[in-house]
Structures are given as C-alpha cells and as structure tokens.
C-alpha positions, 0 to 999 in steps of 0.5 A: 653616480649620475648615470646610474640614477638615470638608468634606474628612472628609465626602468621605473617608467618602463611598462610591461607589454600588453598580453596578445589578443587571443588569435581566434578571438581577435580575428572574429572580432575584426571580421565581425565588427562591421556588423556587430551593434553596440547597444545590444544585450544579446552579446556583450561587446566587451571582451573578458579575459581571465588570468591566473596569479601565482597565489591562486587568485584570479583576475578578470580583464576587460578589453574593448574590441576597438581598442585590442588592436592599439594595445590598450587594456583595463585591468580589474582586481582579483574577484570571486565572480571569476570563472571559478565561482561560475563552475568552470575550469581553465580548460574552458578557455580553449573551447572553440568559441565557434560553439553557441552560448546556447549549447553551453548553457545547460551545463554552465548555469552562471549566477547573478545577472548573466544567467538571463544572457547564458541560460535564456529559455533553455530551463523551458522544456520542449512538448516532446520531453513533456510528453516523454516525461508523462509516459514515464510517469504513467509506468504502473507499479510492478510493470518493470519486474519481468515474469521471468525474474526468479523472486519469492512469489514466482510460484504463488499461484500454487500456493494454495494447491493441496498436498498429496495425502498418503493414499497417493502412491506416486508421492513419496513422503520426501517429496510431500515434505519438499512441497510442504516447505515451499509453501511460502505461509504456514499456520498451525495450532496445537495444544500445550500438550503437543497435540496437532489440532490444525495445519493449512498445508498438509495432513497432521500426520505429515508434519507430526514431527515438525509440531512436536518440535515447535511444542518443545521449544515453546515449552522450553522458554515457558519453562524459563518463565520468558514466553517465546514470541518469535524468531527468525530462521533464514528468511522465515519468520516464526511467530508464536501466540499463547492463548490458554491451552493452545499455540498459534503459530505463523510461519511466513516468508512474505515479510509481514511484521510480528504484530500483523501476524499476530492479528492474523493468529488472533483471528484464527483463535477468534473463529475457534471460539465462535464454534466452542466458546471460551468457557467450554474450551477452557473446560476440555483441557482443564479435565483432559489436558491431552484432549484431542480438539480435532473432534469438537471442531470437526467441520470447521476446518474449511472455515479456518482454511478460508481465513487463512488463506485470506490472510495469505492472499492479502486482506486490506480489511485485515491490515486496517482492521476496518470494514468495507461498505457498499457504495450507496446513496445517503437517502437510499442507505437511510430509506433501507435502514427505515425499512429494517427498523419498521419491520423489526421484531422484539427478539432482534439484537443485530440486522444486516444487509450484505452485498458480495461481502460489502455492508449495505446497512445494519441496525442495532441496539443504542449502546451496542456495536459490532466489532469489526472482528466479529463481522469478519468472522461472519463474512468469512462464513458466508461469502469465503468458506462456501459452505453456507452459500452451497446450501442456499435458502435459509440457514439457522447457526448457533455462533459465538461472536467472541468480541461481543461476548466470548462466553455464549452463543447468539443464534443467527438467521441467514437468507440468501435472496434469489437463490435456487438451492436445487439449481447449480450456483456460480460461487464466482458471482459472490460479489453480486450475492445479497444476504440478509443477517438477522442475529438474536440471543433467543434459540427459539426465534427462528420463526420471528426472525423468518417473518421479519425477513419476509416482511423486510424483502416485501417492502424493499422490493415494494420501493425498488431497494433491492434493484438499487443494491443489485445494481451498485454491487454489479458495479463494483468498486469505482476505478482510480481514474473515475476518482481522480482523473489525470492522477498517477496513483495506481491504488489506495486504501482510505481508512475513516478511523471514526468509522472503522471502515475503508474504501479503496478503488477497483483492482483491475486491471493492474492488480487483478492477478494473484500475484500482483495483488499479493505484491500490492498487499505486501507494499501496504503491509510494509507501509502500515508496519512502519508507520504504526511501529512502537515509539515511531512519530511518523505521520507521512511516509514517503517511500521510493523503490525500483519497481514503485513509489508509495506514500502513507499518511495518518491523522487523527481523522483517516488513514490513507496509503497508496502506490504509484510507479517508480517514476512518479515524483513526490509532487505528482504523488502528493497531488494525486493523494489530496485529490483522493482525500478530497473525493473521500470527503466529498463522498463520506456519506456514500462510502461509509455507514455513519451511525446505522439504524438504532433503536 
C-alpha cells in the first residue's frame, strides 16, 4: 500500500497545463513589445481572455504580456462583467484583432470604466452628419407625397366645378350623377316633409330622389323616438342635424369628426336664420308643413354656397371658433377706436372696421359683444360671396344676427373705401379691401350712419390711419421664419381663449395651393378633434406620421397647433412651439383686440 499512496500524492501535486496563447495575439505582443509603453491609458497592457464553463457561466483570465511565454497565469472567478454583459457573443473572439478599436466602438458600447477607452469621441457627430440631419429635418410637410399618388385629394381642384344642368345635351343623367357622386363633400337642406331646399352640388331635380331616401331614413328613426345623428357608409360619413322643421345633412369623405361637421351645419342654419329669423321660419311651417322654402330664400343660395365652400377648403376660423384680427400697433388701434367713439351716433349699436376679412377695430355697448358666429356670417356676406362687393359704394342690409337675437332684424350699413362702382373690380384683391360696418336696431337710421361714416373716414384720413391699415393689410400675415427664426415648424394656429381670437403665419409658399391647404386643414381637424374629444384628459398631443409631425397643446389660456416635416424630432418641435408661444405673448396687444372701444 505504500506504493499506492505515493502515486496518489504524485497525482495531487500534478497541475493542469496552462492554456496556450492565441497565436495572432502572442506573435503580435512579441513583435510589439519593444515599442509599447507600459504606463498607458490608450490600450491595456493586460491580455484579457474569456473561458466558458460547463454551467454556462464565464470567467475572465488576465495574463501579463511578459509572462505569457513563461506559462504563468492569473485566474479570476466567474463574474457578470464578462462579454455577455457587454452585449458580445463568443464569435467575437474570432474577430481579427488587427481591426481597430474605434471601428468596433459604435456597436459595442461597453459599460463601466471601459467606455472611455473603447468609445472615445465616437459619440460626437461630424459636421457632415450635422448638416445632413439639419437638411433632413427641414423637409416640408406633405413634401414626400408624390403628385402621381392616387390620394383622395387627387382631383380636389375640381371639387368646386359646377355640375352641368339638364340643358347641357352632351351630358346624360348617368354622367351627371356620377360627377355628383365624385364630390368629396356635400351639404343638403330639406324640410321634414321631404321638400328639397338647398344642395351645394347639383340641381335639386338631379338629387331629388337622394333627398327622398335621406328623409325616409331620418323619419324612420324619429318615429322610433331615437333621432338619427349620423352613420358611415364605406369611407363616407353622414351627419344629420335637426332644427325644428328643417333637416341639415353633411356628407363628407374628408375625415372631419361629427362635432366639426355639426358645427358647419349649425353655421348653415344660422345663415338661413339671418335671412328669415326664427319666428318667421316657425310660422311658415306651422301653417303649411309642405311649404317650399326655396322662394323665401331666393337669392341667398350664393351665401350658403360660399359658406359651404369655405368649410370644404378648410377654415381655421371654423375649426377654432374664433376670429382673426389684423396685426397693428397697440397705439394705432387705440387711436382708431377713439376716432370711432368720437364720431359715434346715438343710433349705433356696433361699429366695425374690417380689412380683407380681418377685424381692425370694434366699438360696442358695455354689456354687449358680438359672437364670432355672427361675425362669420357678416364676413361671409361681405368678403366671400362677392354679391355686396360687386355693388361697391354703400349698402343698407336688414340682417338677423342669430347669436345676438334670432327673433328680429338689425340694420347694417356697409361702405367699402376707395371703391369706384363703375369700374371693374378685381375680386382677388379682397385681402386689401377696407370696409366700415355700422349696425343699428333702427331701420330709419341710414342717414345718421352715413354721416358717421363720413366723419370717421375724414378723421382717419387726416391722421393717416387709413394708410396704416392699408399697409398692414398689404403686408399680410408674417412668415414663419420672421416669427421664430431657425425653427423647423412650418405652420401653426394660436388661439387666445380669453379673447376668442386666433393668429397664424402666412400660407406661402408651402401651403398656397388648394390641395396642400386642404391637407393642412385636415391635419388641424384631426388634432382638434382628438384633443377635444369627450372624456379626454390630454393636454399635449404629439403625432408622428409618414408625411408630417404635429403637436397640439391646450391650456386655460391658449390653444396651440403646429405642424413640421416628417423628420422633425419631438425636441425640435417643442423648441419651435415655445418660440412661437413666446412671440405670441410678446405681440399679444398687436395680434388681438383686447376689449375694443366700449361706450
């Protein structure tokens, strides 16, 4: 047995042979040992190797370069800081070590104290990358949409073309119906008895059967005491509003929400009331429910159509329920208000100065103010339909303002400045037209209001206020790069909730075309509908799409909506939004009418 114990002792003293060094590494270290400096931070002088154990753990083995030849080694226990924690695989051990560390750094991204060694300055972007990124972020909204793409707006430029009537022999009824169905948006008004009253597209003879179907569906639900509010057919949304004996129907493929379409139908109802008043409308149908309302409304079709077309093109005023004012210095606006007040007649209820559809000045009684919906009707009559402008000079118009009083008429005196009624007028220059609007409850006050108009114009010309208004109207809205230089925001809407007024930059050049303008308004429609949806608690909404990046932000003080290109980051968009909001705060007394002239 002594022999066997000696063998056992010999086996206990035996140690496993050391691991052979990696050939490329050993040769590299021997060749470079004469020039490598020992105390360096650029490259570790330790040779770190990794060994996988059967249980799945890994161990790191550090071997000094000088001792590799002698066969000595130092072993550390398995640790979590192996290559697995660095995000590396065992395959990386086979990578040719002649490759530089910097070429691996962007993908390795090792943690801990090795990061400064391997990553170095690779996190810093080059000047070329910075320039490329800035150009990428500067891509305009909808710029990536190709003109040849088959989008729903491909034929939008023909949306407002008239449909041929029956007198056109070259058009069959089938072709006319097909053209009518190709329109993206329709507005219909009919009575509860099924009598057609108004349709934006097509004559009433063409769509009489369609209106009959709509009336049957609405009546069926009303008979079940469950009024129909809307329904969807394919990609088309139908919204119905019932106002007494009248049915208002909106048919849209433009993606607006039900609430937005109802607001547009309410505006059409207000337009009808501005002509008839509520008591007159009620009495007509109380005596004869099958009355044809087209005769009492004869001549107002252009007003309804211009209002409907503004909704189809996209109206920021309608989306926000607010007015746009002409940007003026506070001192200039105050002087214009004072000139208004000094020449005021006792018969005046409201006085307005409007330039190109933007409010310049308003004077009003202390306890009364004009509702934005009433002002929208006035602006539509004066600047959109073209009927009153074509007459030029002076106009005396009985008008019901439904939000003020839907039971009676007021009387509006309108005078366009510097208009020659006998000359041809360019209606495209509407953005520079200045109108004085004087409203009175007295139908015998025409001459008193005419005299007031003469006095106001004389005083404003004397002090140069007319030229100031003309200059501001010609300048138009400021461009986005004048408001927030260097920002990637392409357009925005800013609403002052306290003043019920809004401002926006120029649409030029990115949104000057009809299609790009409609795309922009559709985006604002979606943002507004999402952030104002029932039971929502969202105050800031950031949306990223294939063609745009957008932001909506609402507070008790303001509402803000903006749009940028598809590559704009959230940080860039937020920074631009802050710049615009700071500008609006600085320019508040120029952008908005705060209070106006009060008597």
